[in-house]
BAMIKE-771154 format. One record per residue (C-alpha): residue in three letters; x, y, z. Coordinates in steps of 0.1 Angstrom, whole numbers, plus 5000, padded with zeros to 4 digits. Each point is the difference from the previous one (the first is absolute). Example, Ala and Ser with C-alpha at 12.3 -4.5 7.8 and 13.67 -1.06 7.14 Angstrom:
> ronu|x|y|z
> ALA|5123|4955|5078 .
> SER|5014|5034|4993 .
END
This chain:
> ronu|x|y|z
> MET|5000|5000|5000 .
> ALA|5028|5023|5008 .
> SER|5016|4995|4966 .
> ALA|4967|5007|4983 .
> ALA|4997|5032|5019 .
> ALA|5035|5010|4991 .
> LEU|4993|4993|4964 .
> ARG|4969|5022|5000 .
> ALA|5020|5027|5017 .
> THR|5026|5000|4972 .
> ARG|4975|5002|4972 .
> PRO|4997|5035|4984 .
> THR|4969|5019|5009 .
> PHE|4975|5013|4974 .
> THR|5015|5035|5003 .
> GLU|5035|4987|4994 .
> LEU|4989|4980|4970 .
> PHE|4980|5028|4983 .
> THR|5018|5032|5009 .
> PRO|5013|5015|4967 .
> LYS|5037|5002|4997 .
> LEU|4996|5038|4995 .
> VAL|4986|5004|5035 .
> THR|5029|4978|5014 .
> LEU|5026|5020|4982 .
> LEU|4986|5034|5010 .
> ARG|5001|4990|5036 .
> GLU|5038|4997|4996 .
> ASP|5025|5028|4995 .
> TYR|4989|5010|4965 .
> GLY|5019|5032|4991 .
> TRP|5008|5023|4971 .
> ALA|5028|4977|4988 .
> ASP|4975|4971|4997 .
> LEU|4975|5022|4982 .
> ARG|5027|5012|4975 .
> ALA|5010|4964|4993 .
> ASP|4964|4990|4995 .
> ALA|4993|5029|4977 .
> LEU|5029|4991|4977 .
> ALA|4990|4963|5000 .
> GLY|4964|5009|4993 .
> LEU|5010|5022|4970 .
> THR|5022|4972|4987 .
> VAL|4971|4975|5002 .
> ALA|4976|5025|4984 .
> ILE|5023|5004|4970 .
> VAL|4998|4963|4995 .
> ALA|4963|4997|5008 .
> LEU|4989|5027|4975 .
> PRO|5006|4982|4967 .
> LEU|4993|4966|5016 .
> SER|4966|5010|5013 .
> MET|4989|5013|4966 .
> ALA|5014|4970|4982 .
> ILE|4984|4974|5023 .
> ALA|4966|5017|4997 .
> ILE|5002|5001|4961 .
> GLY|5012|4964|5000 .
> SER|4970|4991|5021 .
> GLY|4976|5014|4974 .
> LEU|4994|5033|5020 .
> SER|5009|5036|4995 .
> PRO|5034|5012|5014 .
> ASP|4984|5023|5026 .
> LYS|4986|4970|5019 .
> GLY|5035|4988|5007 .
> LEU|5009|5034|5013 .
> TYR|4969|5002|5022 .
> THR|5010|4966|5014 .
> ALA|5035|5011|5008 .
> VAL|4988|5031|5017 .
> VAL|4971|4987|5021 .
> GLY|5010|4964|5004 .
> GLY|5037|5007|5004 .
> PHE|4993|5026|5027 .
> LEU|4977|4977|5021 .
> VAL|5022|4969|4997 .
> SER|5029|5019|5015 .
> ALA|4979|5019|5026 .
> LEU|4981|4969|5013 .
> GLY|5023|4971|4991 .
> GLY|5021|4977|5021 .
> SER|5032|5005|4982 .
> ARG|5025|5029|5003 .
> PHE|5009|5000|4964 .
> GLN|4971|4986|4979 .
> ILE|4991|5020|4969 .
> GLY|4965|4994|4988 .
> GLY|4986|5007|4965 .
> PRO|4989|4983|4968 .
> ALA|5020|4968|4993 .
> GLY|5010|4982|4969 .
> ALA|4988|4967|5015 .
> PHE|4964|5013|4998 .
> ILE|5000|5009|4963 .
> VAL|4988|4966|4988 .
> LEU|4973|4998|5027 .
> ILE|4987|5036|4996 .
> ALA|5000|4997|4962 .
> SER|4978|4969|5002 .
> ILE|4976|5015|5025 .
> VAL|4996|5032|4980 .
> GLU|4994|4980|4968 .
> ARG|4973|4980|5016 .
> HIS|4983|5024|5025 .
> GLY|5013|5035|4990 .
> TYR|5016|5025|5023 .
> ASP|4970|5000|5024 .
> GLY|5005|4962|5004 .
> LEU|5036|5006|5009 .
> VAL|4991|5026|5026 .
> LEU|4974|4976|5016 .
> ALA|5024|4971|5000 .
> THR|5028|5021|5016 .
> LEU|4976|5013|5027 .
> LEU|4991|4964|5008 .
> ALA|5037|4991|5000 .
> GLY|5008|5028|5023 .
> LEU|4974|4988|5025 .
> MET|5014|4965|4998 .
> MET|5036|5012|5006 .
> ILE|4988|5019|5031 .
> CYS|4982|4969|5013 .
> ILE|5030|4978|4993 .
> GLY|5022|5024|5019 .
> LEU|4977|5004|5029 .
> MET|4997|4963|5003 .
> ARG|5038|4999|5002 .
> LEU|5003|4977|4969 .
> GLY|5027|5020|4983 .
> THR|5027|4977|5013 .
> TYR|4985|4971|4980 .
> ILE|5010|5016|4967 .
> LYS|5035|4987|5007 .
> TYR|4988|4965|4994 .
> ILE|4995|5006|4963 .
> PRO|5027|4978|4983 .
> PHE|5029|5018|4984 .
> PRO|4995|4982|4966 .
> VAL|4965|5015|5000 .
> THR|5012|5036|5004 .
> VAL|5027|4995|4974 .
> GLY|4975|4984|4976 .
> PHE|4973|5026|5001 .
> THR|5026|5028|5000 .
> ALA|5016|4986|4968 .
> GLY|4965|4995|4985 .
> ILE|4990|5035|5007 .
> ALA|5033|5013|4985 .
> VAL|4993|4981|4967 .
> ILE|4965|5015|4998 .
> ILE|5011|5035|5008 .
> PHE|5026|4998|4972 .
> ALA|4975|4986|4976 .
> SER|4976|5028|5009 .
> GLN|5026|5027|4990 .
> VAL|5010|4985|4967 .
> LYS|4973|5021|4982 .
> GLU|5014|5032|5016 .
> LEU|5036|4991|4993 .
> LEU|4991|4995|4963 .
> GLY|4976|5030|4998 .
> LEU|4970|4978|4990 .
> ASP|4966|5015|5002 .
> ILE|4977|4971|5012 .
> ALA|4965|5012|5007 .
> LYS|4992|4973|5026 .
> ASP|5030|4982|5015 .
> PRO|4989|4967|5016 .
> ALA|5011|4993|5035 .
> ALA|5007|4963|4995 .
> LEU|5034|4991|4987 .
> LEU|4993|4979|4969 .
> PRO|4973|5024|4986 .
> LYS|5023|5029|5007 .
> LEU|5028|4984|4980 .
> GLY|4976|4992|4972 .
> ALA|4989|5037|4999 .
> ILE|5036|5012|4999 .
> GLY|5008|4975|4972 .
> ALA|4971|5012|4980 .
> ASN|5013|5036|5002 .
> LEU|5037|4995|4994 .
> ASN|4997|5018|4966 .
> ALA|4992|5033|5019 .
> ILE|5032|5002|5020 .
> LYS|5012|5036|5005 .
> PRO|5038|5003|4997 .
> GLN|5001|5032|5020 .
> ALA|4983|4983|5030 .
> VAL|5024|4971|4998 .
> LEU|5030|5024|5000 .
> LEU|4986|5019|5030 .
> ALA|4994|4967|5019 .
> LEU|5035|4988|4992 .
> LEU|5015|5033|5011 .
> ALA|4981|4999|5033 .
> ILE|5011|4965|5007 .
> ALA|5036|5009|4992 .
> LEU|4999|5030|5023 .
> ILE|4984|4980|5029 .
> VAL|5024|4971|4997 .
> GLY|5031|5021|4992 .
> LEU|4995|5025|5029 .
> ARG|4993|4972|5024 .
> ARG|5035|4986|4992 .
> VAL|5021|5032|4997 .
> ARG|4980|5024|5023 .
> PRO|4979|4977|5023 .
> LYS|4990|5029|5022 .
> TRP|4985|5021|4972 .
> PRO|4962|4997|4994 .
> GLY|5002|4980|4968 .
> LEU|4963|4995|4996 .
> LEU|4992|5037|5002 .
> ILE|5029|5010|4978 .
> ALA|4989|4975|4973 .
> VAL|4964|5012|5001 .
> THR|5010|5037|5000 .
> ALA|5025|4996|4972 .
> THR|4976|4981|4977 .
> ALA|4972|5025|5008 .
> PHE|5024|5029|4991 .
> LEU|5009|4983|4966 .
> THR|4963|4994|4993 .
> TRP|4992|5037|5006 .
> LEU|5031|5013|4982 .
> PHE|4996|4980|4968 .
> GLY|4962|4996|5001 .
> LEU|5002|4963|4998 .
> ASP|4970|4981|4988 .
> VAL|4996|4977|5030 .
> ALA|4974|4994|5026 .
> THR|5004|5022|5032 .
> ILE|4981|5005|5032 .
> GLY|4985|5031|4985 .
> SER|4989|4984|4968 .
> ARG|4984|4969|5016 .
> PHE|4988|5013|5034 .
> GLY|4999|5038|4995 .
> GLY|5027|5005|5027 .
> ILE|4997|4996|5037 .
> PRO|4980|5021|5025 .
> ASN|5019|5023|5023 .
> ALA|4983|4988|5032 .
> PRO|4982|4968|5013 .
> PRO|4962|4999|4997 .
> MET|4976|5001|5029 .
> PRO|4993|4967|5016 .
> SER|4971|4980|4985 .
> LEU|4988|4964|4999 .
> PRO|4982|4981|4972 .
> ALA|4964|4988|5003 .
> PHE|4999|4962|5005 .
> ASP|4976|4972|5009 .
> ILE|5002|4965|5013 .
> ALA|5004|4985|4965 .
> LYS|5030|5023|4993 .
> LEU|5015|4991|5034 .
> LYS|4997|4963|4992 .
> ALA|5016|5005|4965 .
> VAL|5031|5018|5013 .
> PHE|5004|4980|5032 .
> PRO|5026|4975|4985 .
> ASP|5020|5030|4987 .
> ALA|4999|5016|5035 .
> VAL|5015|4967|5014 .
> ALA|5027|5001|4973 .
> ILE|5008|5037|5009 .
> THR|5001|4991|5037 .
> LEU|5024|4971|4995 .
> LEU|5023|5018|4976 .
> GLY|5000|5032|5020 .
> ALA|5007|4983|5033 .
> ILE|5028|4978|4985 .
> GLU|5016|5029|4981 .
> SER|4999|5025|5029 .
> LEU|5013|4976|5026 .
> LEU|5028|4988|4977 .
> SER|5009|5036|4995 .
> ALA|5001|5006|5038 .
> VAL|5022|4969|5005 .
> VAL|5024|5013|4973 .
> ALA|5002|5033|5020 .
> ASP|5006|4981|5032 .
> GLY|5028|4981|4984 .
> MET|5017|5032|4987 .
> THR|4997|5019|5034 .
> GLY|4999|4973|5027 .
> ARG|4966|5014|5012 .
> LYS|4968|4980|5005 .
> HIS|4966|5009|4986 .
> ARG|4966|4994|5015 .
> SER|4983|4978|4974 .
> ASN|4964|5003|5012 .
> CYS|5002|5038|5005 .
> GLU|5014|5001|4964 .
> LEU|4970|4981|4986 .
> VAL|4975|5023|5018 .
> ALA|5018|5030|4985 .
> GLN|5000|4984|4965 .
> GLY|4963|4994|5003 .
> VAL|4993|5036|5010 .
> ALA|5023|5013|4973 .
> ASN|4982|4979|4973 .
> MET|4966|5012|5010 .
> ALA|5011|5036|5001 .
> ALA|5020|4998|4967 .
> VAL|4970|4988|4979 .
> SER|4977|5025|5017 .
> PHE|5022|5027|4986 .
> GLY|5001|4986|4965 .
> GLY|5030|4977|5004 .
> MET|5007|4963|4997 .
> CYS|5014|4972|5022 .
> VAL|5027|5008|5025 .
> THR|5027|4978|5014 .
> GLY|5035|5002|5014 .
> THR|5025|5003|4971 .
> ILE|5033|4982|5004 .
> ALA|5021|5021|4976 .
> ARG|4988|5034|5013 .
> THR|5004|4988|5036 .
> ALA|5035|4988|4993 .
> THR|5007|5034|4984 .
> ASN|4987|5017|5031 .
> VAL|5023|4980|5023 .
> ARG|5031|5007|4977 .
> ALA|4992|5037|4999 .
> GLY|5004|5002|5038 .
> ALA|4964|5001|5012 .
> ARG|4996|4998|5038 .
> SER|4963|4998|5006 .
> PRO|4965|4998|4982 .
> VAL|5002|5037|4995 .
> SER|5020|4994|4969 .
> GLY|4972|4980|4985 .
> MET|4974|5027|5009 .
> LEU|5022|5027|4984 .
> HIS|5004|4979|4969 .
> ALA|4962|5002|4996 .
> VAL|5001|5038|5006 .
> TYR|5027|5004|4973 .
> VAL|4979|4981|4975 .
> LEU|4971|5022|5008 .
> LEU|5021|5031|4994 .
> PHE|5010|4987|4966 .
> MET|4963|4996|4991 .
> LEU|4993|5035|5012 .
> MET|5029|5017|4982 .
> ALA|5012|4979|4971 .
> ALA|4969|4981|4988 .
> PRO|5000|5018|4965 .
> LEU|5035|4987|4993 .
> ALA|4989|4964|5004 .
> SER|4980|5003|4968 .
> PHE|5032|4997|4979 .
> ILE|5011|4967|5016 .
> PRO|4999|4973|4973 .
> LEU|4983|4967|5009 .
> ALA|5029|4982|4984 .
> ALA|5023|5013|5027 .
> LEU|4975|4989|5028 .
> GLY|4998|4966|4982 .
> ALA|5038|4999|5002 .
> VAL|4999|5007|5038 .
> LEU|4976|4971|5005 .
> ALA|5021|4977|4978 .
> VAL|5030|5007|5023 .
> VAL|4978|4995|5030 .
> ALA|4988|4967|4987 .
> TRP|5036|4988|4993 .
> ASN|5011|5010|5035 .
> MET|4970|4985|5019 .
> ALA|5004|4966|4984 .
> GLU|5024|4981|5023 .
> LYS|5018|4982|4972 .
> GLU|5028|4986|5021 .
> GLU|4976|4986|5026 .
> PHE|4978|4986|4973 .
> VAL|5028|4980|4985 .
> ARG|5013|4989|5035 .
> LEU|4965|4987|5010 .
> MET|4997|4982|4967 .
> ARG|5032|4981|5009 .
> ALA|4993|4996|5037 .
> SER|4975|4971|5000 .
> TRP|4970|4987|4980 .
> GLY|4976|5012|5027 .
> ASP|5012|5036|5000 .
> ALA|5001|5000|4962 .
> LEU|4964|4987|4999 .
> VAL|4987|5027|5023 .
> LEU|5020|5027|4982 .
> LEU|4989|4990|4965 .
> ALA|4963|4996|5010 .
> THR|4999|5034|5016 .
> PHE|5019|5016|4971 .
> LEU|4979|4985|4972 .
> LEU|4966|5005|5018 .
> THR|5009|5037|5006 .
> ILE|5007|5004|4963 .
> PHE|4971|4980|4985 .
> ASP|4973|5001|5027 .
> ASP|5000|5024|5029 .
> LEU|5019|5010|5030 .
> THR|4976|4987|5027 .
> THR|5000|4965|4984 .
> ALA|5037|5001|4997 .
> ILE|5006|5009|5036 .
> GLY|4974|4975|5013 .
> VAL|5014|4971|4979 .
> GLY|5036|5009|5009 .
> VAL|4993|5002|5037 .
> THR|4981|4967|4999 .
> LEU|5027|4982|4981 .
> GLY|5026|5014|5023 .
> ALA|4981|4988|5030 .
> PHE|4997|4965|4986 .
> LEU|5037|5000|4992 .
> VAL|5008|5010|5036 .
> LEU|4977|4973|5014 .
> HIS|5016|4974|4977 .
> ARG|5035|5010|5012 .
> LEU|4989|4999|5036 .
> ALA|4984|4966|4996 .
> GLU|5032|4986|4984 .
> ALA|5020|5015|5029 .
> VAL|4981|4979|5026 .
> GLU|5020|4969|5011 .
> ILE|4992|4971|5021 .
> GLU|5027|4978|5015 .
> GLY|4998|4972|5025 .
> GLY|5017|4970|5016 .
> GLY|5003|4987|5034 .
> GLN|5016|5009|5033 .
> LEU|5010|5036|5008 .
> ILE|5037|5006|5002 .
> SER|5011|5020|5030 .
> GLU|5027|5021|4984 .
> ASP|4992|5031|4979 .
> GLN|5002|5002|4963 .
> ALA|4999|5034|4981 .
> ASP|4975|5004|4972 .
> THR|5003|5023|4969 .
> THR|4990|5031|5019 .
> GLY|5027|4995|5026 .
> THR|4976|4993|5029 .
> GLU|5003|4969|5022 .
> ARG|4977|4971|4993 .
> THR|4996|4965|5014 .
> ALA|5010|4974|4974 .
> TYR|4983|4966|4994 .
> ASP|5020|4968|4996 .
> PRO|4980|4972|4983 .
> HIS|5027|4975|5010 .
> ARG|4992|5005|5037 .
> LEU|4963|4993|4995 .
> GLU|4987|4979|5029 .
> GLY|4967|4990|4983 .
> ASP|4976|5017|5024 .
> VAL|5007|5036|4991 .
> MET|4998|5018|4966 .
> VAL|5008|5037|4996 .
> TYR|4993|5021|4969 .
> ARG|5008|5036|4994 .
> ILE|4982|5025|4977 .
> SER|5020|5030|4988 .
> GLY|4983|5030|4984 .
> ALA|4966|5016|4996 .
> PHE|4975|4971|5002 .
> PHE|4970|5012|4979 .
> PHE|4976|4987|4974 .
> GLY|5027|5000|4973 .
> ALA|5022|4977|5019 .
> SER|4973|4980|5018 .
> ALA|4997|4973|4974 .
> ALA|5038|4994|4998 .
> VAL|5004|4998|5038 .
> SER|4969|4978|5004 .
> SER|5013|4976|4973 .
> VAL|5033|4995|5019 .
> LEU|4982|4994|5033 .
> ASP|4976|4976|4985 .
> ARG|5028|4979|4986 .
> ILE|5012|4992|5036 .
> GLY|4998|4962|5003 .
> GLU|5000|4986|5035 .
> HIS|4984|5023|5025 .
> PRO|5022|5005|5031 .
> ARG|4988|5002|5036 .
> ILE|5010|5037|5001 .
> PHE|4999|5024|4971 .
> VAL|5015|5035|5003 .
> LEU|4995|5027|4974 .
> ASP|5025|5029|5004 .
> PHE|4985|5034|4991 .
> THR|5030|5021|5012 .
> ASP|5008|5012|4964 .
> VAL|4964|5006|4990 .
> PRO|4991|5037|5000 .
> LEU|4964|4996|4990 .
> VAL|4973|4974|4994 .
> ASP|4967|5006|4981 .
> SER|4967|4983|5004 .
> THR|5005|4976|4971 .
> ALA|5033|4987|5014 .
> ALA|4985|4998|5035 .
> LYS|4970|4979|4987 .
> GLY|5024|4977|4981 .
> LEU|5019|4994|5033 .
> GLU|4968|4993|5018 .
> GLY|4992|4971|4977 .
> PHE|5036|4987|5003 .
> VAL|4999|5001|5038 .
> HIS|4967|4982|5001 .
> LYS|5015|4972|4979 .
> LEU|5030|4997|5024 .
> THR|4979|5000|5032 .
> ARG|4977|4973|4987 .
> SER|5030|4977|4997 .
> GLY|5010|5008|5036 .
> THR|5027|5026|4994 .
> GLN|5005|5028|5024 .
> VAL|5004|5033|4980 .
> TRP|5019|5030|5012 .
> PHE|5006|5034|4984 .
> ALA|5031|5018|5011 .
> GLY|5014|5035|4997 .
> VAL|4967|5014|4988 .
> ARG|4999|5038|4998 .
> ARG|4970|5018|5016 .
> SER|4984|5011|4967 .
> VAL|5005|4966|4985 .
> ARG|4986|4982|5031 .
> ARG|4969|5023|4998 .
> THR|4993|4989|4964 .
> LEU|5005|4963|5009 .
> LEU|4977|5002|5030 .
> THR|4973|5018|4980 .
> ALA|5002|4972|4974 .
> GLY|4994|4974|5027 .
> VAL|5036|4988|5004 .
> LYS|4999|5002|5038 .
> PRO|5002|4978|5031 .
> PRO|4993|4972|5005 .
> LEU|5004|4993|4963 .
> VAL|5035|5015|5001 .
> ARG|5023|5013|5028 .
> TYR|5023|5029|4999 .
> ALA|5035|5005|5013 .
> ALA|5025|5028|4999 .
> ALA|5027|4980|4982 .
> PRO|5004|4966|4984 .
> GLU|5022|4987|5028 .
> ASP|4973|5010|5025 .
> ALA|4973|4982|4980 .
> VAL|5020|4968|5000 .
> ALA|5008|5002|5037 .
> LEU|4964|5008|5010 .
> ALA|4986|4972|4977 .
> ARG|5024|4974|5015 .
> ALA|4992|5011|5035 .
> ASP|4963|5000|4990 .
> ARG|4996|5036|5013 .
> ARG|4979|5026|4985 .
> PRO|5010|5037|4997 .
> ASP|4977|5028|5009 .
> VAL|4981|5012|4969 .
END
């Protein structure tokens, strides 16, 4: 009881779990030097976020201003309310495929409704303290869907890179490629040259001047050339009429129950992807800084930010790994840098919105092409393909389903396959060994701990001892039961050593009950030794209890008690 009370005392309180990092940091000695560092870091991130936000919105089938609204409203709230010191929120490339599909099927109002529902789900997941379970998503699943998203992002930008004017660009990959192939005769060389120039500037500056804002320089240079030479290419102004110089007033679309049902699966997909992406981003920031984020607080902030962003005409918000890493490298010290990054983007809209009309869409397509290349974890993909057949299966299933079906199905199938793979590996790791008399001297096992060994050559005939090692659950139950059922002569005393069994499930416990009944009917006295408290609770619940079976602290104790015909307290 005392240990349970001590455990409760060490658990964080609700206030500790859900207090935003901003509040925690402002309680500390936050001074002018910190503010200057955050202001510079926020400006650096804003310079990166400006072209990315517009490019991601356009790639998602929306107007560029919706990406900017998301960076302003969503980015501000993620930093102000979140559980990470360095998280930068905004539109993310990982959402392009999902958003484009939702907009194609349900329109922008459907996206708003799905994002509102997703925001509520994220808040509920956070408040129920389920954020920590995101870490159980297998690594091959995250690599698989990230690579799949990268392929679709690149495919979605081919028309911009080639200057193609496709009236209705399908969201699905194969129809999209078909539409591009049917319009290859309309390639605009000027758009191709601008796209190549933008890619060359981004990649070249990243190598020779990594601290320079390569994305912004590439977009600005191509916009200047487009204006100077009057190039016949699609621009933000020609396709969207420019961008507004301020966010709109908040509003929500009309909806009914039928619409809610229609967008609910999309809301689940937004929730899953948003939670995974934001918490992965927070983990990356933790790894770069040695800090620790509050995952459930972060999910609540992401939920609020998503609901607010679409209320102000934006799109889905999540933590962005590249911008968060940029924030850390730029010397950020607190969430104030993320809030200031949103303010800088807003100032751009207020003062420089007319200049955005000259930005060529080929340059923004180049930005997303580079983003797609960088987000695909190519080395990890190859490594996992070579690691084992199980990891390769999970990876390829997630990757191909992301490309040819949808993200929700891909994650669901990937996680399910990953779970079965783990269960298979756990089942194969369970061992059962047996023999006769216990040897008094110690013998070290593979973990370096002391275990009592069995020596079949010292078997006296009346005692048989078996040891189970590993998690004894339904996946291993059949194999263990098969070994036990093959026991020939039934001894007078049978001891089953559970010292190395960390858990038993109801299936395994029920199988043991049948085996014990078979032994006791032949007159064998059955003892379970070294049973942990949680394992014993499961066994007792399944009916494996005295007088059917007796319990002892160790195998030696079981043998001694059985021979003395004594019974331990139970």
